[in-house]
C-alpha positions in Angstrom: 88.8 129.1 93.7 89.7 130.7 97.0 86.9 131.5 99.4 89.0 132.5 102.4 90.0 136.2 102.0 91.3 136.6 105.6 94.6 138.2 106.5 95.8 134.7 107.6 95.0 133.3 104.2 96.9 136.2 102.6 100.0 135.4 104.7 99.7 131.7 104.0 99.5 132.4 100.3 102.6 134.5 100.3 104.5 131.8 102.2 103.3 129.0 99.8 103.8 131.1 96.7 107.4 131.7 97.7 107.9 128.0 98.4 106.4 126.9 95.1 108.3 129.5 93.1 105.1 131.3 92.0 106.6 134.6 93.4 110.3 135.2 93.7 111.0 133.8 97.2 112.8 136.9 98.4 109.9 139.1 97.2 107.3 136.8 98.8 109.2 137.1 102.1 109.4 140.9 101.9 105.7 141.1 101.0 104.8 138.8 103.9 106.9 140.9 106.2 105.2 144.0 105.1 101.7 142.4 105.6 102.8 141.3 109.1 104.1 144.7 110.0 101.1 146.7 108.8 98.4 144.2 109.8 98.6 145.4 113.4 96.4 148.2 112.4 93.8 146.1 110.6 90.2 146.3 111.8 88.4 143.1 112.5 86.5 143.5 109.2 89.7 144.0 107.2 91.4 141.1 109.0 88.4 138.9 108.0 88.3 140.1 104.4 91.4 141.7 102.9 89.4 142.8 99.9 88.1 145.6 102.2 91.6 147.0 102.8 92.6 150.4 101.4 96.4 150.1 101.7 96.9 153.9 101.6 94.5 154.3 104.5 96.1 151.4 106.4 99.5 153.1 105.9 98.2 156.3 107.3 96.7 154.6 110.4 100.0 152.8 110.9 102.0 156.0 110.6 99.8 157.7 113.2 100.4 154.8 115.6 104.1 154.6 115.0 104.6 158.4 114.8 108.1 159.4 114.0 109.6 155.9 114.7 109.2 154.9 111.1 110.7 156.9 108.2 108.2 157.8 105.5 110.2 156.0 102.8 110.2 152.8 104.8 106.4 153.1 105.3 105.9 153.6 101.6 108.0 150.6 100.9 105.9 148.5 103.3 102.7 149.9 101.6 104.0 149.0 98.1 104.9 145.5 99.2 101.6 145.0 101.0 99.8 146.2 97.9 101.7 143.9 95.6 101.1 140.9 97.9 97.4 141.7 98.1 97.2 142.1 94.4 98.9 138.7 93.8 96.7 137.0 96.4 93.5 138.3 94.7 94.8 137.4 91.2 95.6 133.9 92.4 92.2 133.6 94.0 90.6 134.4 90.6 92.4 131.6 88.8 95.5 129.7 90.0 96.1 128.2 86.6 96.6 131.6 84.9 98.4 133.3 87.9 101.3 135.6 87.1 102.8 137.8 89.8 102.6 141.6 89.4 106.2 141.8 90.4 108.8 142.7 87.9 111.3 140.2 89.4 111.3 137.0 87.4 114.2 135.2 89.0 113.0 131.9 90.4 109.4 132.4 89.5 107.6 129.5 87.7 104.2 129.3 86.0 101.9 126.6 87.4 101.4 123.5 85.4 98.2 123.0 83.4 96.8 120.8 86.1 97.3 123.7 88.6 100.1 122.0 90.6 103.4 123.5 91.4 106.1 123.2 88.7 108.7 122.6 91.4 109.7 119.1 92.5 109.3 117.9 96.1 113.0 118.7 97.0 112.8 122.2 95.5 109.7 123.0 97.5 111.2 121.5 100.7 114.4 123.6 100.2 112.4 126.8 99.8 110.2 125.9 102.8 113.3 125.4 104.9 114.7 128.8 103.8 111.4 130.5 104.6 110.9 128.9 108.0 114.5 129.5 109.0 114.0 133.2 108.4 110.6 133.2 110.2 111.8 131.2 113.2 113.6 133.3 115.7 115.0 130.3 117.5 116.8 129.2 114.3 115.3 125.7 114.5 114.7 124.5 110.9 112.1 121.8 110.4 113.1 119.3 107.7 110.0 117.2 106.6 111.2 113.6 106.0 108.0 111.6 105.4 104.4 111.4 106.6 104.3 112.5 110.2 108.1 112.6 110.5 110.1 115.8 110.8 113.7 116.3 111.8 114.7 119.6 113.4 118.1 121.2 112.8 119.1 124.0 115.1 121.5 126.9 115.0 122.3 126.9 111.3 123.9 130.2 110.3 121.9 132.3 107.8 125.1 132.6 105.7 125.7 128.9 105.6 128.0 128.0 102.7 127.6 125.0 100.4 130.8 123.6 101.8 129.4 123.8 105.3 126.0 122.3 104.2 127.9 119.4 102.6 129.8 118.8 105.8 126.5 118.6 107.8 125.1 116.3 105.1 128.0 114.0 105.4 127.5 113.7 109.2 123.8 113.0 108.7 124.6 110.4 106.0 127.1 108.7 108.3 124.5 108.6 111.1 122.0 106.9 108.7 124.6 104.4 107.5 125.6 103.5 111.0 122.0 103.0 112.1 121.4 100.8 109.0 124.4 98.7 109.9 123.1 98.2 113.5 119.7 97.1 112.1 121.3 94.7 109.7 123.5 93.2 112.5 120.5 92.5 114.7 
């Protein structure tokens, strides 16, 4: 059961839910983005406990701050995404085993296993984490978790990377590993 209802916990949930496939990853990213955008107007109390947030009031405060620089339909979209992210977060906090997203998009969402763990295997979670972190990371450095306390960083991957290009990169990495293994065996 979740006891941390801070804005940071909400953002962490949206990231993890996208990685684990509990929420469609694209939806999780858009909801997280909406929370990040609107959260600049959160009071300290709301930031500490998101259960205190009235999304409609938050959107009004945000609109007053931003004035005419944001279109009303864009603000409404942010508010709806924030509301859905908040609802999912609170539902998950009530019971992770029975969690089901309020979103209508079902593509790539998975129910948790009976033991409460993610239904995705390690590679699927790592792939989604890489996609999320690549979009969140303005310097386009993608961390690739390898093993305990060991991460490789890949830089400058295009967001429209094709499978053919990914395979080409993978072949180079495999060749590097094979060459290093031969050097170790020779010593």
